[in-house]
LUMTORMAR-523145 format. One record per residue (C-alpha): residue number from 1; residue in three letters; x, y negated, z negated. Coordinates in Angstrom, 3 decimals. Example, Ala and Ser with C-alpha at 12.3 -4.5 7.8 and 13.67 -1.06 7.14 Angstrom:
BEGIN
+-----+------+----------+----------+----------+
: pos : code :       c1 :       c2 :       c3 :
+-----+------+----------+----------+----------+
:   1 :  Ala :   12.300 :    4.500 :   -7.800 :
:   2 :  Ser :   13.670 :    1.060 :   -7.140 :
+-----+------+----------+----------+----------+
end
This chain:
BEGIN
+-----+------+----------+----------+----------+
: pos : code :       c1 :       c2 :       c3 :
+-----+------+----------+----------+----------+
:   1 :  Ala :   -8.183 :  -18.983 :    1.067 :
:   2 :  Gln :   -7.444 :  -15.642 :   -0.527 :
:   3 :  Leu :   -4.963 :  -12.955 :    0.513 :
:   4 :  Ala :   -6.341 :   -9.476 :   -0.206 :
:   5 :  Ile :   -3.988 :   -6.502 :   -0.180 :
:   6 :  Asn :   -5.261 :   -2.945 :   -0.532 :
:   7 :  Arg :   -2.048 :   -1.012 :   -1.163 :
:   8 :  Pro :   -1.651 :    2.628 :   -0.172 :
:   9 :  Ser :   -2.532 :    5.073 :   -2.926 :
:  10 :  Ser :    1.056 :    6.342 :   -2.893 :
:  11 :  Gln :    2.353 :    2.835 :   -3.757 :
:  12 :  Ser :   -0.195 :    2.087 :   -6.458 :
:  13 :  Gly :    0.628 :    4.937 :   -8.813 :
:  14 :  Gly :   -1.990 :    7.404 :   -7.615 :
:  15 :  Pro :   -5.377 :    7.495 :   -5.958 :
:  16 :  Gln :   -7.404 :    4.330 :   -6.039 :
:  17 :  Arg :  -10.990 :    4.541 :   -7.194 :
:  18 :  Ala :  -13.389 :    4.536 :   -4.246 :
:  19 :  His :  -16.572 :    2.451 :   -4.057 :
:  20 :  Arg :  -15.246 :   -0.296 :   -6.285 :
:  21 :  Gly :  -16.509 :   -3.774 :   -6.614 :
:  22 :  Trp :  -19.824 :   -4.000 :   -4.760 :
:  23 :  His :  -20.738 :   -7.693 :   -4.956 :
:  24 :  Arg :  -22.044 :  -10.790 :   -3.236 :
:  25 :  Asp :  -19.736 :  -13.778 :   -3.053 :
:  26 :  Ser :  -22.755 :  -15.953 :   -3.883 :
:  27 :  Ser :  -24.111 :  -13.610 :   -6.572 :
:  28 :  Gln :  -24.524 :  -16.309 :   -9.216 :
:  29 :  Val :  -26.819 :  -18.331 :   -6.938 :
:  30 :  Val :  -28.898 :  -15.259 :   -6.058 :
:  31 :  Asp :  -29.112 :  -14.233 :   -9.729 :
:  32 :  Asp :  -30.041 :  -17.742 :  -10.907 :
:  33 :  Leu :  -32.777 :  -18.356 :   -8.330 :
:  34 :  Lys :  -34.332 :  -14.863 :   -8.585 :
:  35 :  Ala :  -35.614 :  -15.360 :   -5.046 :
:  36 :  Ala :  -34.353 :  -15.082 :   -1.513 :
:  37 :  Thr :  -31.804 :  -17.837 :   -1.094 :
:  38 :  Pro :  -30.850 :  -19.788 :    2.001 :
:  39 :  Arg :  -27.464 :  -19.201 :    3.575 :
:  40 :  Leu :  -25.063 :  -21.442 :    1.679 :
:  41 :  Ala :  -21.755 :  -20.308 :    3.145 :
:  42 :  Val :  -20.087 :  -17.893 :    5.472 :
:  43 :  Lys :  -16.795 :  -16.156 :    4.876 :
:  44 :  Val :  -14.191 :  -15.466 :    7.517 :
:  45 :  Ala :  -11.944 :  -12.425 :    7.169 :
:  46 :  Phe :   -8.747 :  -12.365 :    9.211 :
:  47 :  Tyr :   -7.510 :   -8.765 :    9.193 :
:  48 :  Leu :   -3.731 :   -8.565 :    9.475 :
:  49 :  Ser :   -3.704 :   -4.761 :    9.470 :
:  50 :  Asp :   -5.215 :   -2.154 :   11.765 :
:  51 :  Leu :   -8.531 :   -0.847 :   10.414 :
:  52 :  Asn :   -9.251 :    1.926 :   12.899 :
:  53 :  Gln :   -7.723 :    4.734 :   10.844 :
:  54 :  Glu :  -10.032 :    6.537 :    8.402 :
:  55 :  Gln :   -9.499 :    5.755 :    4.712 :
:  56 :  Ala :   -7.472 :    2.596 :    5.453 :
:  57 :  Gly :   -9.118 :    0.695 :    2.600 :
:  58 :  Gln :  -11.723 :   -0.951 :    4.827 :
:  59 :  Thr :  -14.244 :   -3.431 :    3.499 :
:  60 :  His :  -17.782 :   -2.006 :    3.702 :
:  61 :  Phe :  -20.927 :   -4.116 :    4.192 :
:  62 :  Ile :  -24.517 :   -3.149 :    3.390 :
:  63 :  Arg :  -26.620 :   -4.019 :    6.416 :
:  64 :  Gly :  -29.506 :   -6.363 :    5.707 :
:  65 :  Ser :  -28.492 :   -7.064 :    2.103 :
:  66 :  His :  -28.109 :  -10.785 :    2.837 :
:  67 :  Val :  -31.913 :  -11.142 :    2.938 :
:  68 :  Thr :  -32.857 :   -8.913 :    0.005 :
:  69 :  Leu :  -32.602 :   -9.148 :   -3.760 :
:  70 :  Glu :  -31.390 :   -5.573 :   -4.145 :
:  71 :  Pro :  -28.835 :   -5.158 :   -6.905 :
:  72 :  Pro :  -25.311 :   -4.032 :   -6.044 :
:  73 :  Pro :  -24.858 :   -0.244 :   -5.955 :
:  74 :  Gly :  -23.331 :    1.234 :   -9.062 :
:  75 :  Gly :  -20.634 :    3.775 :   -9.720 :
:  76 :  Asp :  -19.560 :    5.863 :   -6.758 :
:  77 :  Glu :  -22.705 :    5.174 :   -4.757 :
:  78 :  Met :  -22.208 :    4.699 :   -1.006 :
:  79 :  Pro :  -25.528 :    3.441 :    0.378 :
:  80 :  Glu :  -26.765 :    4.830 :    3.677 :
:  81 :  Arg :  -26.735 :    1.307 :    5.173 :
:  82 :  Ala :  -23.055 :    0.719 :    4.239 :
:  83 :  Val :  -20.772 :    0.327 :    7.247 :
:  84 :  Pro :  -16.982 :   -0.072 :    7.304 :
:  85 :  Val :  -15.142 :   -2.820 :    9.167 :
:  86 :  Lys :  -13.084 :   -1.264 :   11.951 :
:  87 :  Gly :  -10.787 :   -2.921 :   14.449 :
:  88 :  Pro :   -7.205 :   -3.646 :   15.393 :
:  89 :  Ala :   -4.895 :   -5.992 :   13.520 :
:  90 :  Gly :   -5.924 :   -9.537 :   14.396 :
:  91 :  Ser :   -9.659 :   -8.812 :   14.132 :
:  92 :  Ile :  -11.846 :  -11.555 :   12.682 :
:  93 :  Val :  -15.122 :  -10.883 :   10.853 :
:  94 :  Leu :  -17.609 :  -13.592 :    9.817 :
:  95 :  Phe :  -20.188 :  -12.698 :    7.197 :
:  96 :  Asp :  -22.871 :  -14.350 :    5.106 :
:  97 :  Thr :  -21.695 :  -14.655 :    1.482 :
:  98 :  Arg :  -25.034 :  -13.162 :    0.346 :
:  99 :  Thr :  -24.071 :   -9.817 :    1.941 :
: 100 :  Leu :  -23.211 :   -7.002 :   -0.458 :
: 101 :  His :  -19.696 :   -5.767 :    0.274 :
: 102 :  Ser :  -16.819 :   -3.862 :   -1.260 :
: 103 :  Ala :  -13.384 :   -2.444 :   -0.530 :
: 104 :  Ala :  -15.269 :    0.816 :   -0.741 :
: 105 :  Thr :  -12.632 :    3.329 :    0.259 :
: 106 :  Pro :   -9.143 :    3.901 :   -1.070 :
: 107 :  Asn :   -6.237 :    3.248 :    1.245 :
: 108 :  Thr :   -4.678 :    6.637 :    1.889 :
: 109 :  Thr :   -2.571 :    5.406 :    4.839 :
: 110 :  Pro :    1.145 :    4.637 :    4.417 :
: 111 :  Val :    0.666 :    0.875 :    5.004 :
: 112 :  Pro :   -1.096 :   -1.830 :    2.981 :
: 113 :  Arg :   -4.395 :   -3.184 :    4.319 :
: 114 :  Glu :   -3.985 :   -6.966 :    4.388 :
: 115 :  Ala :   -6.577 :   -9.629 :    5.062 :
: 116 :  Ile :   -7.031 :  -13.357 :    4.545 :
: 117 :  Phe :  -10.489 :  -14.497 :    3.435 :
: 118 :  Val :  -11.675 :  -18.095 :    3.864 :
: 119 :  Asp :  -15.005 :  -19.539 :    2.654 :
: 120 :  Arg :  -16.855 :  -22.013 :    4.825 :
: 121 :  Pro :  -19.811 :  -23.901 :    3.308 :
: 122 :  Glu :  -22.792 :  -24.542 :    5.561 :
+-----+------+----------+----------+----------+
end
C-alpha cells in the first residue's frame, strides 16, 4: 500500500507543477513486450479527501490508454481524453495498472489531497 499526499500549493513553498508524472504502473512490462499486454493487476485508490472542488490535485486518467501502446504525454500536455477523478471523501476507484495516469493538476485548495493506493495482482 502507498499513501499519496498532494499538499496545497501554499504549504509546499509555491505552486506545484501541473501535468506531472504521466505513467503506467506496469510501464516496464508494456515497454519490454512492445505489444498489447494482458491485464496483470488492478489498483485500488481509496480517496480520503473530497475531490469535487476544482484544482484539488485530482488524479487524471487517459481513457482507453490501457489497451494502447501510446507513450505517456510529455511536458504540460493535457490530452483530450484525460479525465479527473471526482467524488466525495471515501470514494474508491479501481483501475487497470496499464492505464496512463497522473496527479495532473496542482492542489490549490487549503487542504491536502490524500489517498491510499493498493495493488492487486490478477
